[in-house]
N, C-alpha and C positions, 0 to 999 in steps of 0.2 A: 632220519633228519627230516623235519617238516619245514617246508619253505613254500608257502602258499601266497600268491598274489590275490588281489581282491576278486579277479575273475574266477580263478580256480576255487576260491572259497565259496563263491556263489554257486559254482558247479557242484561242490560237495553238498551244499544245503539242498539243492534241487534233487540230487541223487538220493539223499536220505528220505525224501518225501515220495519220489517217483519210482524207485526201483529197489528190489530186494535181492536180485541175483548178482553175483560177483562178476559174471562173464569171464571167469578164469577157471579152468580145470586144473586140479593139482593131484599129484600122486607121489608116493615115496619111491625113491630109486636107490639101489646099492649095486656095486660092481663086483661083488665077491661071491664065489660059489662055496667057499669054506672059510670060516672065521678062525684064524690061528692066534693062539695066545701071544701077546706082545707085538702083533703085526698090524699095520695100518690097512684100511680100506676106505673107499669113498662112499659117503652116505649123504643124500640130499633130497631135494624136491624138484620135480619137473612141473613147470607151470606152462599152460597153454592158453593164451588169451583168445577170445573170439575174434574173428576177422574184423579189423578196424580198431580194435582195442589195444591198449598197451599197459604194461606195468613198468616199474621204475628201477633204475640202477642204484648203486651205492650213493652216488651223487645224482639226485633227480633233476638237476638243472635249475632253471629259473623258477619253477613251481612244481610241486609234486611231493611224494612221500616215498622214501626208499623202502624196498621190500625187506622183510625181516624173516629170518629162519632161526628157530629156537629148538635146541636138542634136549631131550629128556632121556637119558640113558642110565643104566645101572651104575652103582658106585664102582670106580676103578677104570671106567672107560674115559679116555681123554678125547677132546674134540679140538681140532685145529681151527685156524681162521677160515671164515667163509670165503670161497673162491668164486669170483665173478667173471663170467664170459664178457667179451667185448660188446658194449651196447651199441645202439643206433641213436641218431639224433632225430627228433621230430618237432614240428612247430605246433604249438598249442594255441587255443583261442587267445586273441590279443597279441599274437606274434611272439609269445613266450616260448623259449627253447627248452625242451626237456630231453633227458637221456634215459634210455631204458630198452625194453624189449617188446617187439610187436609180434614175434613168432615164438614158437615153443623154445623154452630155455630151461637149463638145469642150474640150480644154485646148490653147491655141494661143499662139504668140508671133509678133511681127512680124519677118520676116527681110528683110534688105536685101542685094541682090546687089552685088558690087563694080562700080566704074565701068568696069572692063575686062572684064566678063563677056561671054563669047561662047557659053557652053553647050557640051555639054549639062550637066545637073546631076543627079547621083545623091544623093538626100537620105536620111540615116539618122537615125531618131529612136527612142530607147529610152524606153519607159514602164514604170514599176514602181508597184505599188499593193498595198494591203491590202484584200481583199474580205471582207465579213462578212455572216453571217446567223446561224445557230445556232453556227457556228464561224467563225474568221477564217483566211484563206488568203493567203499572199504570192504575188503573180503579177507577171510581167514579159514584155514582148515587144520584140524588136528589129525595127523596121519599116523597110523600104527601098523606095524608089520612084524611078523616073526622072521628073523634072519638066521641064515642066509635065505634069500629068495630062491624059488625053484622053478624049473620048467620055463614056460612062456614068459612069466614075470621076470625071471632072471635074464633071459635073452633080450627082452624088450629094454630092460635097464641097461644092459651092456651096449645096446645100440644107441640109447640116449647119451651115454657117456662118451661114445665115439664122436658124436656130433658136438658135445660139450668140449672135448679136448681140442677139436679143430678151431673153436672160437676163443680159446684161452689166450690172453696176452702173454708175450714173451718177455721175461725179465731182461733189463738192460745189460750191456756188456759187449754186445757185438752189433750195435746200432748201425744202420746203413746211412748215417748222417753225422755231421758235426754240429753240435748245438752250442749257441752262444746267446747271451741275454743282454739286452740294453734297457735302461730305465731303472727305476727304484733308487735306493732301497725302500722297502715297505715300512712305513712309520708305525709306531705303536698305536696310533689312532688315526682314522682317516684312511684313504686309499692312495694307491699309486698306479700309474700306467706302466706296464712291462711289455716288452717286445721280445719274443723268442724267435731266433733265426735258425733255420735248419738248412745246412748245406749238404745236399745229397750226393752220394757217390755216383748216382745216375738218376735221370728224371723219374720221379716217383709215381706219376699218375695223380689221382685224386688224393688229397691229404685231409684227414679229419683230426680234430683235437678234442679230447675229453678231459677236462680238469678233474682231479680227484683230491680236493683240498683238505679233507679231514675236518675235525671239529674246530680248529683254530683259525681257519682262513675262509674267505669268501671270494669267489671269482665271478666276474660279470662281464658281459659284452664281448665275449671272445669272437674274434674274426680271423679267418684263415685265408691267406692269399698265396698261391703258388705260381711261379713262372719258371719253366725249364727245371733247373736243379736247385732252385732256391725257394724256400717257404718262409713267409713272415706270419707270425701269430701274435695279434694284439689283444690285450685284455686288461681289465682293471682288477686289482687285487687289494683286499683289505684284511686287517686282523680283527678277530672276534674275541671278546672277553670271556671265552669259554674254557681256557686252559691256562695254567700257570707257567707252562713251558713254551715260549714263543717258537713257532716253526721256523726252520732255516731253509727248508725246501718245499716246493709244491710238487706233489705227485700228479702225474698226468699220463694218459695214453696217447701215443702218436700212432695214428692208423692210416695205412695206405690202402688204396683200392685200385687194382689193375684193370685193364681193359675188359677182362672177363668177369669183373665184379667180385673177384676174390679179395678178401680183406685180411690184413696182417697188422696186429697191434703190438707195439713195443712199450713197455713200462719205462717212463722217464722221470727223473728227479731234478727239478729245475731250481737252481739257487735263487733265493729272493732277497738275501741280505747283501 
């Protein structure tokens, strides 16, 4: 999704004239030592931005471009939905909030081999991104590898997936809070102000909010306030004419950070009608 303010558009134009490097290293990673017929495994791309640079999450925030990963596999292989680790928030020029990754990150999907698979497998994955610091630079890589990986490459990939697993959001169902919503409903045109209230089982420490609106919604001006065991999240939400099926819920990540800096993300679905 492309969502660029005038400042970031100017940054892109500057980048096209001033730089050719993407400032992001990319490599293909897989977590399996043996590919079994009909069995799934993880396949993806590890991206490592240069210090001070960042790439973007599925929802890039107020300005930016979401990272994309495209799989090219032999007929019969199926690819699941791309899985996104918990992002961080950063402030861009002009005070625009963005969501993404400033450190090494793995974007991966579950791939399932066909039941008649006999090997070998040559996997091709294309990653494309927008990397930003003082300027923004479009980058892409076509990565090809014979699977399964071997030796040091396999061990390095397994280490990357261990870090990836620790950063993955947890699906809802056992949330440590009670969620209620005030405001709305969201009209067919125009915006509405919503307030999400989180009543925690115990004081949560720092709370972060990452809206994941999908193609039919737009979220702006999110603000999080926490006092003791109560969090208030204010934002403006509006519908976009990009889908024939109006959304009934807003996806979001609720992230807590404890005193040691450890982060835990929970997937939440917020009713907006």
